[in-house]
N, C-alpha and C positions, 0 to 999 in steps of 0.2 A: 549561597546564592542570594538569600534574602538580605544579608549584610551588604553584599555588593550592590543590590538594587537601592539600598538606603543611601549609598554614597554617590549615586548618579544625579546629575542635574534634572530639573523638572521636565524640560523638553525631551530628555532622553528616557525618563521613567514612563511617560504616558504611553507610547507605543508598546514598550516592554510590558507594562502593567495590563494593557488591553489584551495583548497576546497571551500572557500568562494566565489571566483570569478566565479567558475564553477556553484555553486549553484545559484548565482545571475543571470547568463545567463539562467539557466533552468527555474527559476521563472519568468524572464522577458518574456520568450516565453510561459510558461504554464498559468500564472495567467490571462492575458487578454483573451486568448482563453477560459479558464475555466469559467470565470465570464460571458462572452458573451453567451456561451452555456448553463450555468445554468439559466441565465435570460430568454433565449429563450425557454428552455425546461420546466421550472417550472412556469413561470409567463406570458406566452403568449398562444394563441390558434392556433399555427401553425399546419398544418396537419401532421399526423404521429408521433406526439410527444411521445405517449406511446411506440411505437415500437422503436424509437430512444433511449428512456430512458432505455428500457429493454436491448438493445444491450450494452449500456454503463454500466449498472448495472452489467451485467455478466462479465465485464472486471475489476471490482474492485479488485478481488483477483488473477488476472492473474500474475504469477511470472515474475520478471524482466528478468530472463534468457530466458523465452519464447519470450518476446518481442524483446530482443536482437537477438535471433536466427532468428526471422522473418525478422527483418530489415537487418541483415547481409546476409540472403539468397537473398535479393534483391540488396543491394548496397555494400555489403562487398567484400572481395577479391575473393570469390568464387560465388558471386551473379550473377543472370541472367542479370541484368542491366550492370554489369561490363563486362561480356563476350560480350554483344551485342553493347555497346556504348562507353565504356572506355577501359582501359588496366588493367591487373592484377597488374601492378606496381603502378598504381594511381587510386584506387577505389574511388567512391564518398564518401563512409563512411570510414573515418579514423581519428584518433586522437580526438581532442577536439570537433569538430563539431558533430561527431557521438555520443559521450557521451552526449552532451547537448540535441540533438534531441531525443534520445531514452529515456532518463530520463523524458524529458518534456512530451512525448507521454504517458509514463507509469503512470505519476502522473495525467494526465488529468481527468480520471474518478473520482479520489478522490477529486480533486478540484471542479468538477461539483457537486458531492454528498454533500460535506460540505457546499458550498455556496448555492446550491439549497434548501437544507433543511432549511437553515436560511432564504432564501427568502420566503419560505412558512409560516414562523412564524412571519413575519412582521405584526404589528397591522394594520388591515384594516381601523380602525378609523383615523389613522394618514394620510393615503393615501387619504381617502375620503375627509377629511377636506382640504388637499392641492389641490385636484382636483377642488375645488370650485374657486381657485384663479390662478391656473397654468395649463398649458397644460400637458398631460400625460408624455411626454418626460422629461420635467423639473421635474415633480414629481418623476420620477424614479431616476434621478441623485441626486436630492436634499433631497429626503426623503427615498425612498426604499434602494438605494445603500448605503446611510450613515448608515442605520440600520444594514446592513450586513458587515460593515467594520471589526468587531471582527472575523466574520467567514472567511473573506478573510485573516486576519492575522493568524488565525488558519491553514488555508490551506497552507499559506506560511511557517509556522513553521513545519508543517507535511512534506512539500516538502524538506525543508532544512535538517531536521534530517534524512529523508529517503535517501536523496542523500549522506549525509556525512557518513552514516553507511553502505553503499553498496560498494562492490568491483567487482561485476560481470562484468559490462560494462567497468569500468575503467581498469580492468585487461585485458580484451579482446583487448582494443585499446591502452594500455600502457600509460595511463594518470595518473600522480601522484596525489593522494589525501591522506587523513588520512588513510582510510581503506586500500587502495592499498599499502601504505608504510608499514603498519603493516604486511600485508600478505606476501609481498615480503621479508621484512626484516627478518621475522621469517623463511621463507622457505630457505633463504640463510644462516641460522645459526646465526642470529643476537641475541643480548642480549635483552630479552623482557623488562627488567627493564629500559634499556637505551632508547629503542624505546618509552616506556610508558612515561618516563619523558619528552621526546622530544615533545610529542603531548598533554601532560596533560594540559598546560595552555589554549590551544585552546579548549579542551574538557570542561574545567571549564567555559570558556566564552560562549560556546554553551549552556551548562546547564543553565547558568544564564539567557540567552535570552529566552529559552523555559519556564523556571520557571516563569519569570516575565510576559510572555504572559499568562500563565495559571492562575496566580493570578489575572491578569486584567480581564480575562474572568469570573472567579469566582465572582469577585466584580460586574461585569455587570449583571450576571445571578445569583440572590440569591437563585434560586431553588423554586419549588412548586408555581411558579407564575401562576396566572390564565390565561387561554388561551381563546381568543375571539372565539366565535362560529359563527361569521358573515363571509359570503363568501368574499374572496379576490377579488380585482379588477384585471382583466386580461388585460394587455397592448396589444393593437391591432395594428398590422402593416398595416392593411387595405389591399389595393391591393398588397402591397409589401410582404405579408406573404409567397407567393410562392417563391419569390426570397430568403427570409430568409431560407425557407425550403431547397431550392437547395443548398444554402451555407452550411447549417448544414450537409446535405447529403454528400456534397463534402468533408467536414472536416472529417466525419466519415469514408468515403471510404479511405481517405489518412491514417488516424490513425489506422483504424481497417483492412480495406480491403487489403492494400499493404502487411503488414507483413504476414497475414494469407494466402493470395493468393500466396505469394512467397514460403511459406512452402508447399502448395499444388503443386506448380510447381516443387519444388525440389524433392518431394516424387515420382513424376511420370517421372522424367527426365531420359533419356537414351542418353548416349554418344557413338557414333560409329565412326570407321575409315572407310572412303570411298574414295578410290583412293588417299590415302595419306592425306586426309583432315578429320578433326575431326568434325563430324556432331552431333548436339545436337537437340533432339526432345522430345516431351512430349507424354507419353503413358498412356491411361486410365487403361489398364490392369496392367501396372507396378505400377501405383498409388494404385490400390486395393490390389495388391500383397504385397506391402510394408506395407499398413495398416493392412492387415490380419496377417502378420508375426510379427508385432511389439509387441503385448501382450505376445506372447510366448517367444520372445527373451529377453524382459525386465520384465518378470513376477516378479522375486525377488525384483527388484527395486520398482515396483508399490506396492507390499505388504508391504515392509519396510517403504515406504513413508507414506502409509495410517496408519500403526500402530504407527509410531512416531508422525504423525500429530494428531491422535485421542488422544494418551496419553498426548501429550503436551497441547492440547486444554482442556482436562479434568482437568489437574493440574492448568492450567491458570485460568479456571473459578472458581475453589475453592479459589485460591488466590485473584482473583478479587472481588468475593462476600464478602469474609472476610474483605478485605481492604476497600471496598466501604461501608459496613455496619458500620465499625469502624469510618469512617470519614464522615458519612452521614450528620450530623448536626453541627459539630464543625468546626469553621473557621480555627483554627490553625491546626487541624487534616487534614482538606481539603487542606491547604497549604502544609503540609508535604506529603500528598498523591500526590499532583501535583509535588512536588520535586522528589519523587520516580519515578513517570512516566517520568519526564524530564531526570532523570539519564538514564533510559532505552532507551529513544529516542536519547540521546546525545552520548552514547557509541557506537562506530562502531562495527559491527558484528564480524570482525576478532579479535578485542581486547577482546571481551567477550569470544570467543572460546579459545584464547591464555591464558587468565586467568584461564579458566576451566582446560585446559591441565596442566598448571603450578601448579595449586592447587592440582590436583589428583596425579601428579608425585612427589610432594614434601613430600608425606607421604608414608612410607614403611608399608602399611597396606594391608593385604591380601584381606579383604572384599572390601575395596575401589578399589583395583586393579581389583577384579572380577567384580564389578559393572561398572567400566569404560571400561574394555576390553572385557567382555563377555555378557554384557547386554546393553540395550539402555537407562539406567538410566541417564548417564551423558549428552547425547545429548538431552534427554527430559527436564532435569532441565535447561540446557543452553538455549534451545529454548523457554522454558517457561519464562525465564527472558527477553529474546529478544522480544517476542511478547506480554508481559504482559501490556505495557502502554496503548495501544488502547482499549482492552477489559476492563481494569481497569477503564479507564475514561468513557467508555460507560455504564458500570455497575453502577458507582458512580452517573452519571447524571440521570440514570433511577431511582435509589433509592431516590435521592434527589427530584425527581418530584412527589413522593407520598406525599400527604398532611399529615401533622402531626395529623390532626384530626382523620384519619383512625387508626393510632397507638394508640391514646388516647382512642378512643372508644373500641378498642380491649383489651387494658389493663384494662378498667373499667369492661369488661366482664370476666377478670381473665386470659387473654392470656399472656404468658411469653415465652421468649426465642424462642424455635423451633416452638411454636404455632403461634407466630407472623409471622414467615417465611411461615408456611403452610396456615394460614388463611388470611394474609394481603398481603404479598409480592408476593408469587407465583400466586395467582389468578389474580393479576394485572400486574405482570412483568415477567411471565414465558417465554413469547416469546422474551422478551429482553435478557434473559439469553441464550436462544437458539441462538439468533443473536450474542451474545458475544462469545459463543462456536464456532459458524461457522466462525466468524472473526478470532479467534485464530487458528482454524484448517487450514483455507486458508493461513494465514501468515506463520504458522509453516511448512506446507507441501511444500511451495514454497521457503522457506529460503535456502540460500546457504552460505552466508558470515559467519553466526554464527555456522553452522553445519559442515562445510567442514573439520575441524580439530578435531572434537570431536566424530565423528561417529566411532563405534567399528571396528576393523579390519575385513575384509571380508564382511562388510555390505555397500551397496551403495544405495543411494536414487536417485530418478529421477533428482533432481537438480544437484547432484554431477556427475552423469553419463552424463547428457547433457552438463555440463560445461567442462568436460574432452573431449568430442567429438567435441565441438565447436572449440577448439583450433586447431583441424586438418581440419577445414572447415566444413560447413553445407552440409552433403551429404544426401542421401535418408533415411538412418537409423535414423539420427538425426531429419530429417523433420517428419518422421513417428512418432517418439517418442514425438516430440513437438505437433503434431496434436492430438494424443491420450490424452496427458496431457491437451491440450487446451479444448478438449471436457469435460474432468472431471471438470476442473475449470469453464467451462460454466455452468455445472449442479450445482456447488457450488454457482455461482453467481445467477442462477435462483432460487435456494432454498433460498438464502438470500433475494432476491426480494420478494418472497412469504411470508417469515417471516416478513419482514418489512411492508407488507400490513396488516398483523395481528396486528402489533404494532401500526399501524396508528391510530386506534380509541383511544388509550391511549395518543397519542401525540397531536392530534388535530382533532376535528370534522368539521373543516372548509373546508376540501378538501379531496378527496379520495387519499390515499397514493399511490405514484407512484414510490418510490424507497426505 
């Protein structure tokens, strides 16, 4: 990839370099924290581990704009910290540093989940054999951590592609990246084809990197491999476990508590003029009044967000099941499936929406115009393409984990086609499909970059409404809207947690599922 960047013209290297360096800073901050938290939460016996895991699991699908709103309410131009300790002209959160921190914090639950699940699947036999010759700390770094290196690479790839395809935070803080350049260039009347040509080489290199990683993971994990039923070794911090617990709690308070607490503060904030001085105070009655009035004020946005998210998740699940079944046992089909998923991960959200707009506008067709301007069909299809990669890979991995013997026995009994689905797949993997649907719904309902340009006129979703209000400063209405949306996504995260507990017996019997 570095050689490819060296061959690009200067005008094409600049946005690629900005995106790559920013993503590198995000991962440099996110990965060490994520791996440490995953190891502590999944492979140790620290107190309160399940409660901390539940809190983090509920944040998996929290949209980026909500996290941006929370941090901006604390350290942005209109934040409480800015008013109390700095000046409006020089807030703590501005430019590159704000973008890096918000993205690193938003990706932390994903990194913990990906690495943590991989830590739970490390063969206990390898660790037990190593413990005979080495102390536990050395075993962790020389055996356990080496076994999860592919998962760390997967978390890095997910973080890179998630950052490169988003423009919510970069647009707020005016930091140039691929997605930001696409969105601003089109908004200013730029030629989409010229902008696309400008960023195409970088997109190809990103796709190549993601596809190569996916092929490597497929080679490492052949599918349907037996899982050991022996209990895993839990690394013990001894008397230092309370220190580790305090450190984990501090990190969670910073990552979770500050943005949510800042939104609570903004929702109940009252500014009054007293003797020529502006006095700011927090009122509990004002807080409840804002929360009470938010559902009625933004009811259409909530309804449209749920409808679009549910329709997108249903379409995505159909595509994911069909693609996963088609590529279940063929290596070249699996490689092609990973390539398709890599395309979806590499394409920035604004580019996808711009292509959808350009495609529908290029045909003088009454039916197509009706579907684009009077229905949610265009935004549903666009979002389905946007969120498909992750549910597709989850469904593919779940189908690959079903032993071939089960299908062979069913075929000997005369089962074909739909009977295989009803008698073999659904009894074993129905909750996996529910998890894939929930994943697609959470991602689609919280997406902004791919939906902001394709939503029909007169229809606004929660992400679009929040994004528009954020540019005017985080006030009490925006804080109330974000808190209600946060509550909804917390329910989605809790539901996903319960679903994954049901999936646990099919993944491994060696441990109770915790995420």
